[in-house]
TORKOLVO-525540 format. One line per 4 residues: number of its first residue (from 1); for each residue x, y, z of N, C-alpha, C. Coordinates in steps of 0.2 Angstrom, whole numbers, plus 5000, padded with zeros to 4 digits. Layout:
N
NUM) X/Y/Z/X/Y/Z/X/Y/Z; ...
This chain:
136
1) 5457/5373/5450/5451/5376/5453/5451/5376/5461; 5449/5381/5463/5450/5382/5471/5444/5378/5474; 5445/5377/5481/5440/5374/5485/5433/5377/5485; 5432/5383/5485/5426/5386/5485/5422/5385/5478
5) 5426/5385/5473/5423/5383/5466/5421/5376/5466; 5425/5371/5468/5424/5364/5468/5417/5363/5472; 5416/5367/5478/5411/5366/5482/5404/5369/5479; 5405/5372/5473/5399/5375/5470/5398/5383/5472
9) 5402/5385/5477/5401/5392/5479/5404/5397/5473; 5401/5403/5473/5403/5408/5468/5410/5410/5469; 5414/5410/5464/5421/5413/5465/5421/5420/5467; 5426/5422/5471/5426/5429/5473/5428/5433/5468
13) 5427/5440/5468/5428/5445/5463/5433/5450/5467; 5439/5451/5465/5443/5456/5467/5442/5462/5463; 5441/5468/5467/5439/5474/5464/5445/5479/5465; 5446/5484/5460/5450/5489/5461/5446/5496/5460
17) 5446/5500/5465/5442/5506/5465/5447/5512/5464; 5446/5516/5459/5451/5521/5457/5447/5528/5457; 5449/5532/5462/5445/5539/5463/5450/5543/5467; 5451/5549/5465/5455/5554/5469/5452/5556/5475
21) 5445/5555/5476/5442/5556/5482/5442/5550/5487; 5445/5551/5493/5446/5545/5498/5439/5544/5500; 5434/5549/5501/5427/5548/5503/5424/5544/5498; 5424/5545/5492/5421/5541/5486/5424/5534/5486
25) 5430/5533/5487/5433/5526/5487/5430/5522/5493; 5429/5526/5499/5426/5523/5505/5419/5521/5503; 5415/5525/5500/5408/5524/5499/5407/5518/5494; 5411/5518/5489/5411/5512/5484/5413/5506/5488
29) 5418/5506/5492/5420/5500/5495/5415/5497/5500; 5412/5502/5504/5407/5500/5509/5401/5497/5505; 5399/5501/5500/5393/5498/5496/5394/5491/5493; 5400/5490/5491/5402/5483/5489/5402/5478/5494
33) 5404/5480/5500/5404/5475/5506/5397/5474/5508; 5393/5478/5507/5386/5477/5510/5381/5473/5505; 5384/5471/5499/5380/5468/5494/5378/5461/5496; 5382/5458/5500/5381/5451/5502/5383/5446/5496
37) 5387/5449/5491/5390/5445/5486/5397/5443/5488; 5399/5438/5484/5406/5435/5485/5411/5440/5483; 5413/5445/5487/5418/5449/5485/5425/5447/5489; 5430/5447/5485/5437/5445/5488/5440/5452/5491
41) 5446/5453/5488/5449/5459/5490/5447/5465/5487; 5447/5471/5490/5445/5477/5487/5451/5482/5488; 5454/5483/5482/5460/5487/5482/5458/5495/5480; 5463/5499/5482/5461/5506/5481/5467/5510/5477
45) 5466/5515/5473/5471/5519/5470/5468/5526/5469; 5472/5531/5470/5469/5538/5470/5470/5541/5463; 5473/5537/5458/5473/5540/5451/5475/5534/5447; 5475/5535/5440/5477/5530/5436/5484/5527/5436
49) 5489/5531/5438/5496/5528/5439/5496/5524/5445; 5493/5525/5450/5493/5521/5456/5489/5514/5454; 5484/5515/5450/5480/5509/5448/5484/5504/5444; 5488/5507/5440/5493/5503/5436/5497/5499/5440
53) 5500/5502/5445/5504/5499/5450/5501/5493/5454; 5494/5494/5456/5491/5489/5459/5490/5483/5454; 5488/5485/5448/5487/5480/5443/5493/5475/5441; 5499/5478/5442/5505/5475/5441/5506/5470/5446
57) 5504/5471/5452/5505/5466/5457/5500/5462/5460; 5493/5464/5458/5488/5460/5461/5483/5458/5456; 5479/5452/5457/5474/5450/5452/5468/5454/5453; 5465/5457/5448/5459/5461/5449/5454/5459/5443
61) 5448/5458/5446/5443/5455/5441/5439/5461/5438; 5438/5466/5443/5433/5472/5441/5437/5478/5443; 5436/5483/5439/5439/5490/5440/5433/5495/5440; 5433/5499/5445/5428/5504/5446/5432/5511/5446
65) 5431/5515/5441/5436/5521/5440/5432/5527/5439; 5434/5532/5442/5432/5539/5440/5436/5541/5434; 5433/5547/5431/5437/5549/5425/5441/5555/5426; 5439/5560/5430/5443/5566/5431/5447/5565/5437
69) 5454/5563/5436/5458/5563/5442/5465/5566/5439; 5469/5568/5444/5476/5571/5443/5480/5565/5441; 5486/5567/5438/5492/5562/5437/5490/5558/5431; 5485/5554/5431/5482/5550/5425/5475/5549/5426
73) 5471/5551/5421/5464/5551/5421/5461/5544/5420; 5455/5543/5421/5452/5536/5420/5452/5534/5413; 5451/5539/5408/5452/5537/5401/5459/5535/5399; 5464/5538/5402/5471/5536/5401/5472/5529/5404
77) 5469/5528/5410/5470/5521/5413/5467/5516/5409; 5461/5517/5406/5457/5512/5402/5461/5511/5396; 5464/5516/5393/5468/5515/5387/5474/5510/5388; 5477/5511/5394/5483/5507/5396/5481/5500/5397
81) 5475/5499/5400/5472/5492/5401/5471/5489/5395; 5468/5493/5390/5466/5490/5384/5472/5488/5380; 5478/5491/5381/5484/5489/5378/5488/5483/5380; 5485/5480/5386/5489/5474/5389/5484/5468/5389
85) 5487/5463/5385/5483/5457/5385/5481/5454/5391; 5486/5454/5396/5484/5451/5402/5479/5454/5407; 5477/5460/5405/5471/5464/5408/5465/5464/5405; 5464/5460/5399/5458/5460/5395/5452/5458/5399
89) 5453/5453/5403/5448/5450/5407/5444/5455/5412; 5448/5460/5414/5445/5465/5419/5439/5468/5416; 5433/5468/5420/5427/5471/5419/5428/5478/5421; 5426/5483/5417/5427/5490/5418/5421/5494/5419
93) 5421/5497/5424/5415/5501/5426/5417/5508/5428; 5414/5513/5425/5415/5520/5426/5410/5523/5431; 5413/5526/5436/5408/5530/5441/5411/5537/5441; 5407/5542/5438/5409/5548/5437/5403/5553/5437
97) 5405/5560/5438/5400/5565/5437/5399/5567/5430; 5404/5565/5426/5404/5567/5419/5400/5561/5415; 5393/5563/5414/5389/5558/5410/5388/5560/5403; 5392/5564/5400/5390/5567/5393/5391/5561/5388
101) 5387/5562/5383/5387/5557/5377/5394/5556/5375; 5398/5561/5374/5405/5560/5371/5409/5556/5376; 5408/5557/5382/5412/5553/5387/5410/5546/5387; 5403/5545/5387/5401/5538/5386/5403/5534/5380
105) 5403/5538/5375/5405/5535/5368/5413/5533/5369; 5417/5537/5371/5424/5536/5372/5425/5530/5377; 5421/5530/5382/5422/5524/5387/5420/5518/5384; 5414/5518/5380/5412/5512/5377/5417/5509/5372
109) 5421/5513/5368/5426/5511/5364/5432/5508/5367; 5432/5509/5374/5437/5505/5378/5435/5500/5382; 5429/5497/5380/5426/5491/5383/5424/5492/5390; 5421/5498/5391/5418/5499/5398/5411/5495/5398
113) 5410/5491/5403/5404/5488/5403/5398/5492/5406; 5399/5496/5411/5394/5500/5414/5396/5507/5415; 5392/5512/5416/5393/5519/5417/5388/5521/5422; 5391/5522/5428/5387/5525/5434/5388/5532/5435
117) 5383/5536/5436/5384/5543/5437/5384/5544/5444; 5388/5549/5447/5388/5551/5454/5383/5557/5454; 5380/5558/5460/5380/5553/5465/5376/5547/5464; 5377/5542/5467/5373/5536/5467/5371/5533/5473
121) 5366/5529/5474/5363/5526/5480/5367/5519/5481; 5368/5517/5487/5371/5510/5488/5368/5505/5484; 5361/5505/5483/5357/5500/5479/5360/5499/5472; 5362/5505/5469/5365/5505/5462/5371/5501/5462
125) 5375/5502/5467/5382/5498/5467/5380/5490/5468; 5375/5489/5472/5373/5482/5473/5371/5479/5467; 5367/5483/5463/5364/5480/5457/5370/5479/5452; 5374/5484/5451/5380/5483/5447/5384/5477/5448
129) 5386/5476/5455/5390/5470/5457/5386/5464/5456; 5380/5464/5457/5376/5458/5455/5376/5456/5448; 5375/5461/5444/5375/5460/5437/5382/5457/5435; 5388/5460/5438/5394/5458/5436/5396/5451/5438
133) 5393/5449/5444/5395/5442/5446/5391/5437/5442; 5385/5439/5440/5381/5434/5436/5384/5433/5429; 5387/5438/5427/5390/5438/5420/5396/5434/5420; 5399/5433/5425/5406/5429/5426/5405/5422/5424
């Protein structure tokens, strides 16, 4: 148990933000940092393949991913995560413009906890992160 956990402080949550738009990654990171919650490190990846590289070398508690990306889509990334036992603890959130029922069902089958449609207001990200930290 770490010192903050012993002292009764909330454990930090490391986040991986996966989106092919650098602007969107910055917006999500900024929104997360403004929540006032106990956020640890925020990692970035421009596609699913880069995200897997981050997951191989870093501890990640929550994943925020877009669906439509080059190289490896968000759904392909989620399938890879689902197939590795050591990544089962990762809370999965989709942030996408594709909010179709078919996509939501596909994501739900891959243990996605929340689905946020773009564009979103910063308050939405605060609420999502608050819910995730309370659920831990």
